[in-house]
N, C-alpha and C positions, 0 to 999 in steps of 0.2 A: 737327691743332691749328695755328693760325696766330697770328702776332703782328703787330699793326699799329702803325705809328709815324706820328705827325702832326707835321710841321715847318712852322712859319710863317716865311716869308721876305718881306721887303719888296723890292719891285722896285727901289727907290732904292738899297738896300744891295747888291743884285746888280749894278746898273749901276755903282756906285762901285767894286766889286771888279774888274769888267771893265776899267774905265778905268785901273786901277793895273797891269794886266797888261802884260807885254812884248809887242811886236808879234808875235813868233813864237808866243807863247802864245795870243794872240787869233786868229791864223790857224789854229792847231790846234783851238781851240774852235769856230770856224766850220766846219771840216771835220767835226768830230764831230757837230755839230748838224745838218749837212746830210746825214748818213747815210753819209758817206765815211770816217768815223773808223776803222772796223775795217780797211778796206783800207789806209789810210794807216799805221796802227799796224803792220800786218803787213809792209808794205814797209820801214818804218823799222827794224824788228827785223832784217829781212834785210840791210839795209845795215850796221847796227851789228855784226852777226855776221859780216860780210864774205862772206855767201853770194852776194851779187851785187856787181858793181863799178859804181859810178856813173860817168857820163860827165863829162869835164872840160868847162869852158866852150868850149874850142876844138873839142872833139869834137862838142859839141851844135850849134854854129853853123857847122860846116865846110860849105863850098859854099853858104852861104845868100846871101851877097852876091856 
């Protein structure tokens, strides 16, 4: 047995919602739509749970210039 649901959304309404989003939320939406969302979500979870340590800005750009 299956159940189906039909939802109608106007493109204009979706665009208006996206315009109201914060920049970071728009970036996350782009990553999710690009197929990178699962990997990014996994990495974010690892960082938030302190399983991995992120690099500081100084560590990231050490010996670059």
